[in-house]
C-alpha positions in Angstrom: -56.6 -51.2 -85.7 -55.4 -48.1 -87.2 -52.3 -48.1 -89.4 -50.8 -45.5 -87.0 -50.9 -48.0 -84.1 -47.6 -49.7 -83.6 -47.6 -53.4 -83.8 -48.4 -55.1 -80.4 -49.9 -52.0 -78.9 -53.5 -51.6 -78.1 -55.8 -50.6 -75.3 -55.1 -47.0 -74.1 -52.2 -46.7 -76.6 -54.4 -47.5 -79.5 -54.5 -44.6 -82.0 -57.8 -44.1 -83.6 -58.9 -41.0 -85.5 -57.6 -37.8 -83.9 -56.7 -39.3 -80.5 -53.0 -39.9 -79.6 -51.5 -41.5 -76.5 -50.0 -39.1 -73.9 -46.5 -40.0 -72.9 -45.2 -38.8 -69.5 -41.9 -37.1 -69.3 -40.0 -39.3 -66.9 -37.1 -36.8 -66.3 -39.1 -34.3 -64.4 -39.1 -36.1 -61.0 -35.3 -36.6 -61.2 -34.8 -32.9 -61.7 -37.0 -32.0 -58.8 -35.1 -34.4 -56.5 -31.8 -32.9 -57.5 -33.1 -29.4 -56.9 -34.3 -30.4 -53.5 -31.0 -31.9 -52.5 -29.2 -28.8 -53.7 -31.5 -26.6 -51.6 -30.9 -28.7 -48.5 -27.1 -28.6 -49.1 -27.2 -24.8 -49.5 -29.2 -24.3 -46.3 -26.8 -26.5 -44.4 -23.8 -24.5 -45.7 -25.5 -21.2 -44.7 -26.3 -22.5 -41.2 -22.7 -23.7 -40.8 -21.4 -20.2 -41.8 -23.7 -18.5 -39.3 -22.4 -20.8 -36.5 -18.8 -20.0 -37.4 -19.6 -16.2 -37.2 -21.2 -16.7 -33.8 -18.2 -18.5 -32.6 -15.9 -15.8 -33.8 -17.8 -13.0 -32.1 -18.6 -14.9 -28.9 -15.3 -16.8 -28.5 -13.9 -14.3 -26.0 -17.0 -14.6 -23.8 -16.9 -18.3 -23.9 -13.3 -18.3 -22.9 -14.0 -15.8 -20.0 -16.9 -18.0 -18.8 -14.7 -21.1 -19.0 -12.0 -19.2 -16.9 -14.5 -18.1 -14.4 -15.9 -21.6 -14.1 -12.4 -22.9 -13.6 -11.8 -20.3 -10.8 -15.0 -21.3 -9.1 -14.0 -24.9 -9.2 -10.5 -24.3 -7.9 -11.9 -22.7 -4.7 -10.3 -19.3 -5.3 -11.0 -16.9 -2.4 -11.0 -13.1 -1.9 -7.6 -11.5 -1.3 -7.1 -8.4 0.9 -6.7 -5.2 -1.0 -3.3 -3.3 -1.1 -4.9 -0.5 0.9 -5.6 -2.9 3.8 -2.0 -3.9 3.9 -0.9 -0.3 3.9 -3.4 0.5 6.7 -1.9 -2.3 8.8 1.6 -1.0 8.3 0.5 2.5 9.3 -1.3 1.3 12.4 1.8 -0.7 13.5 3.8 2.6 13.6 1.3 4.4 15.9 2.5 4.8 19.5 0.4 3.7 22.4 -1.0 6.4 24.8 1.6 5.4 27.4 4.4 6.3 25.0 3.1 9.8 24.4 4.0 12.7 26.8 1.4 15.5 26.6 1.8 19.1 27.8 -1.7 20.4 28.6 -1.8 24.2 28.2 -4.8 26.4 28.8 -5.4 29.3 26.3 -8.8 30.3 27.8 -9.8 32.5 30.7 -11.3 29.5 32.6 -9.0 28.6 35.5 -8.2 25.0 36.3 -9.2 23.7 32.9 -5.7 22.5 32.1 -5.3 20.5 35.3 -8.8 18.9 34.9 -8.0 17.9 31.3 -4.6 16.6 32.2 -6.0 14.4 35.0 -8.5 12.8 32.7 -5.8 12.1 30.0 -3.6 10.5 32.7 -6.5 8.2 33.5 -6.7 7.2 29.9 -3.1 6.1 29.8 -1.2 9.2 28.5 1.9 10.6 30.2 1.5 14.1 31.4 4.3 16.7 31.1 3.8 20.4 31.8 0.4 21.7 32.9 -0.4 25.4 32.9 -1.2 28.4 30.8 -0.5 28.6 27.1 2.3 30.8 25.8 1.6 34.3 24.6 1.5 33.2 21.0 -1.6 31.2 21.8 -3.1 32.7 24.9 -6.7 33.6 24.2 -6.1 33.2 20.5 -7.3 29.7 19.9 -10.9 30.0 18.7 -11.5 26.3 18.1 -11.6 23.3 20.4 -7.9 22.9 20.7 -4.6 22.9 18.9 -2.4 19.8 19.0 1.2 20.9 18.5 4.3 18.8 18.0 7.3 18.0 15.8 6.7 17.2 12.1 7.2 13.4 12.8 4.3 13.6 15.3 1.6 14.7 12.8 0.8 11.2 11.7 1.8 9.4 14.9 1.5 10.9 18.4 -0.8 13.8 17.4 -3.1 11.4 15.5 -3.5 9.2 18.6 -4.0 12.3 20.9 -6.6 13.6 18.4 -8.9 10.7 19.3 -9.4 12.3 22.7 -10.4 15.8 21.5 -13.1 16.3 18.9 -12.4 19.0 16.3 -8.8 19.6 17.4 -6.3 21.1 14.8 -3.0 19.4 14.3 0.1 21.6 13.7 3.9 21.0 13.6 6.6 23.3 14.9 10.4 23.1 15.0 10.8 21.7 18.5 13.2 19.0 19.4 12.1 15.9 21.2 8.9 13.9 21.0 6.6 15.7 23.6 3.4 17.2 22.2 1.1 20.0 23.4 -2.6 20.1 23.9 -3.5 23.8 23.8 -7.1 24.2 25.0 -9.1 26.8 22.9 -12.2 28.8 23.6 -14.4 26.2 21.9 -13.4 23.4 24.3 -16.0 22.0 26.5 -14.6 18.6 27.5 -12.7 15.7 26.2 -14.4 13.2 23.9 -16.2 10.6 26.0 -13.9 7.7 26.9 -16.1 5.2 25.1 -16.0 7.2 21.8 -12.2 7.8 22.2 -11.5 4.1 22.8 -13.5 3.2 19.7 -11.6 5.7 17.6 -8.3 4.6 19.0 -9.2 0.9 18.3 -10.1 1.8 14.7 -6.7 3.5 14.3 -4.6 0.7 15.9 -6.6 -2.3 14.6 -8.1 -1.4 11.2 -10.4 -4.0 9.7 -9.0 -5.3 6.4 -11.3 -4.7 3.4 -11.3 -7.8 1.2 -11.6 -7.4 -2.6 -12.8 -10.4 -4.6 -10.3 -11.7 -7.1 -13.0 -12.7 -9.5 -16.8 -12.3 -10.0 -19.1 -14.3 -7.9 -20.0 -17.8 -9.3 
């Protein structure tokens, strides 16, 4: 045994000549473990931070989605639009054909056209007033289909209803008293609108279909 060998040591720790025992550094594994733990902790904190940022930027969307889900669950239904309510109010103010007295006046050279037109309007429920030739201000001066003439209050009431019977007629107001309206037949007039088409237009005026607008997006 060499004098450099500590007492009680031998085998691989025996020191002979120029050979010396190799001692392992036991602290290296501990440092590696601590470094690994620190890395895991850092990654965890970074991930938590990312989740927080995602929540911040998408929080509104989540709230909206939650609100939409709640609406779907509550059975919310579509509500009629304000324009539909207004249309119903306007249609309620329209008079019926039987409440409208029409003077049928002929501004064309064709004889008998006023009487023929008046008879047909009477069959469709209108009251008939005067039937004859148009006054000088309109005689042979109406180039279009017809002129519907009445007091200002009749523009959106009686004249609107009468307009369903004559395609392309022009509505005008004058300073007359009373509620009677004039149908002045022009040179472009051929015949009244077919009864089927007139009835359909009249129904659309007096019974408008409500347009529903959804109160929320579809689920």
